[in-house]
C-alpha positions as CSV (number, residue, x, y, z in Angstrom):
1,T,18.5,-26.3,44.7
2,L,15.3,-24.4,44.9
3,H,17.1,-21.1,44.9
4,E,19.0,-22.0,41.7
5,R,15.9,-23.2,40.0
6,R,14.1,-20.0,40.9
7,L,17.0,-18.0,39.6
8,R,17.1,-19.9,36.3
9,N,13.3,-19.5,36.0
10,K,13.6,-15.7,36.7
11,T,16.4,-15.4,34.1
12,A,14.4,-17.4,31.5
13,S,11.3,-15.3,32.2
14,A,13.2,-12.1,31.7
15,K,14.7,-13.4,28.5
16,Y,11.3,-14.4,27.2
17,R,9.8,-11.0,28.1
18,A,12.7,-9.2,26.4
19,K,12.2,-11.3,23.3
20,K,8.5,-10.6,23.3
21,N,9.1,-6.8,23.7
22,R,11.6,-6.9,20.8
23,Q,9.1,-8.7,18.6
24,Y,6.3,-6.3,19.6
25,N,8.5,-3.3,18.8
26,E,9.6,-4.8,15.4
27,M,5.9,-5.4,14.6
28,R,5.0,-1.8,15.5
29,V,7.8,-0.5,13.2
30,T,6.6,-2.9,10.4
31,V,3.0,-1.8,10.8
32,H,4.0,1.9,10.7
33,R,6.1,1.3,7.5
34,L,3.4,-0.7,5.8
35,T,0.8,1.9,6.7
36,K,2.9,4.7,5.2
37,E,3.5,2.5,2.1
38,N,-0.2,1.8,1.8
39,E,-1.1,5.5,2.0
40,L,1.5,6.2,-0.8
41,L,0.1,3.5,-3.0
42,L,-3.5,4.6,-2.5
43,H,-2.4,8.1,-3.4
44,Q,-0.8,6.7,-6.6
45,V,-3.9,4.7,-7.4
46,N,-6.0,7.9,-7.1
47,I,-3.7,9.8,-9.4
48,L,-3.8,6.9,-11.9
49,H,-7.6,6.7,-11.8
50,K,-7.8,10.5,-12.5
51,E,-5.3,10.2,-15.4
52,N,-7.3,7.2,-16.7
53,R,-10.5,9.2,-16.7
54,Q,-8.8,12.1,-18.5
55,L,-7.4,9.8,-21.1
56,K,-10.9,8.3,-21.7
57,V,-12.3,11.7,-22.2
58,T,-9.5,12.6,-24.7
59,L,-10.1,9.3,-26.5
60,D,-13.8,9.9,-26.7
61,K,-13.2,13.4,-28.2
62,F,-10.7,11.9,-30.7
63,R,-13.2,9.1,-31.7
64,G,-15.9,11.8,-32.2
65,R,-13.6,13.8,-34.5
66,M,-12.7,10.6,-36.4
67,I,-16.4,9.8,-36.9
68,A,-17.2,13.3,-37.9
69,Q,-14.3,13.3,-40.5
70,K,-15.5,10.0,-41.9
71,M,-19.1,11.3,-42.2
72,L,-17.8,14.5,-43.8
73,K,-15.8,12.5,-46.4
74,Q,-18.9,10.4,-47.2
75,Y,-21.0,13.5,-48.0
76,L,-18.2,15.3,-50.0
């Protein structure tokens, strides 16, 4: 009957809306988690860039000392 069909449609619509709401909430949680993870990774990248710059400076100083020692040995 028409009443039964409307009731089935109403039930199906409610089920569909509930599913969409669950999916939406799951996506919000996922977006939040990924945003936090991304912030952490960006922070780690910044730390590693800083460490890399410091290591390059140390390496340049070491190379300079090595060159100076070689030059000194040549003149002695």
